[in-house]
C-alpha positions as CSV (number, residue, x, y, z in Angstrom):
1,H,106.3,104.4,31.8
2,H,109.3,106.3,30.5
3,F,109.1,109.4,32.7
4,K,111.6,110.4,35.4
5,D,108.8,112.0,37.6
6,A,105.3,113.4,37.5
7,T,106.5,116.8,36.3
8,E,108.1,115.2,33.2
9,M,104.9,113.2,32.6
10,R,102.7,116.3,32.9
11,L,104.9,118.2,30.5
12,A,104.9,115.3,27.9
13,I,101.1,115.1,28.1
14,S,100.7,118.9,27.8
15,E,103.0,119.0,24.8
16,S,101.1,116.1,23.1
17,I,97.7,117.7,23.7
18,S,99.0,121.1,22.5
19,L,99.5,119.5,19.1
20,D,95.7,118.8,19.0
21,P,95.6,115.1,18.5
22,R,91.9,115.1,17.7
23,T,90.9,113.5,14.4
24,L,89.8,115.8,11.5
25,H,86.3,114.5,12.0
26,S,86.4,115.5,15.7
27,K,87.8,119.0,14.9
28,A,85.1,119.5,12.2
29,K,82.0,118.1,14.0
30,H,82.9,118.4,17.7
31,H,84.7,121.7,18.3
32,N,84.2,121.5,22.0
33,G,83.8,118.5,24.3
34,L,85.5,115.7,26.0
35,F,88.2,113.8,24.1
36,G,90.7,111.1,24.9
37,I,94.0,109.7,23.8
38,M,96.2,106.8,24.7
39,F,99.7,108.1,25.7
40,D,102.6,105.9,26.8
41,G,100.5,103.4,28.7
42,L,98.1,106.1,30.0
43,D,94.5,107.0,29.2
44,V,94.3,110.8,29.0
45,A,91.0,112.6,28.9
46,F,90.8,116.3,28.1
47,R,88.0,118.8,27.6
48,V,88.3,121.4,24.8
49,S,86.5,124.7,25.1
50,S,87.2,127.7,22.8
51,N,90.3,126.0,21.6
52,I,91.7,125.6,25.1
53,A,92.3,122.0,26.3
54,N,92.2,121.1,30.0
55,V,93.2,117.6,31.2
56,V,90.4,116.1,33.3
57,K,91.8,112.7,34.0
58,V,94.9,110.6,33.6
59,S,94.8,106.9,34.4
60,A,97.1,103.9,33.8
61,R,96.0,101.5,31.0
62,P,95.6,97.9,31.9
63,P,98.3,95.7,30.4
64,K,97.6,94.4,26.9
65,K,96.6,90.7,26.6
66,Q,98.8,88.4,24.6
67,Q,98.3,88.8,20.9
68,Q,96.0,86.0,19.9
69,G,96.0,86.6,16.2
70,N,92.3,86.2,16.1
71,R,90.5,89.4,15.0
72,E,87.1,87.8,15.5
73,R,87.9,87.1,19.2
74,D,89.1,90.7,19.6
75,D,85.9,92.1,18.2
76,E,83.9,89.7,20.5
77,E,85.9,91.0,23.5
78,K,85.1,94.6,22.5
79,D,81.4,93.8,22.2
80,V,81.4,92.2,25.7
81,A,83.3,95.1,27.2
82,A,80.9,97.5,25.7
83,K,77.9,95.7,27.3
84,E,79.7,95.3,30.7
85,H,80.9,98.1,33.0
86,V,83.4,100.3,31.2
87,R,86.0,100.2,34.0
88,D,88.0,97.4,35.6
89,T,88.1,97.0,39.4
90,N,90.8,99.6,39.7
91,G,88.8,102.3,37.9
92,R,90.8,102.0,34.7
93,R,89.3,101.8,31.2
94,K,88.8,98.2,30.2
95,H,91.2,97.0,27.4
96,G,89.4,97.0,24.0
97,L,86.7,99.5,24.9
98,R,85.9,102.0,22.2
99,T,86.9,105.6,22.9
100,K,83.3,106.9,22.4
101,E,82.0,104.5,25.1
102,W,84.8,105.3,27.4
103,L,84.3,109.0,27.0
104,T,80.5,108.7,27.5
105,A,81.1,106.8,30.8
106,L,83.7,109.3,31.9
107,E,81.4,112.3,31.1
108,E,78.8,110.7,33.4
109,E,81.5,110.1,36.1
110,L,82.6,113.8,35.9
111,K,79.0,114.9,36.2
112,Q,78.4,112.8,39.3
113,R,81.6,114.2,40.9
114,S,80.5,117.7,40.1
115,N,77.1,117.1,41.6
116,S,78.5,115.6,44.8
117,S,81.0,118.5,45.4
């Protein structure tokens, strides 16, 4: 990561989210909800409600695998990751998992945390 400290990281994430990185489709179809971005080696999940974004989770991304130059194998890995658990043993999103699947699993995790509190 390229941050001097946690404060600098929080500021960079805040500035990025303030630019509203959602796709046009997300803005048009899903005004509110849980969204995620990849940011400098981090998975950042944030919830939007009434045009206000709140970061709900930041986690380190697993290191990328060596480029294999085989798109078919990459697609195969995505399919396998989608069928398996969505997190690795450290609780990070598995490499290659689609954002929708990751956010669905994260939404469930947040609900479970909320219910246990």
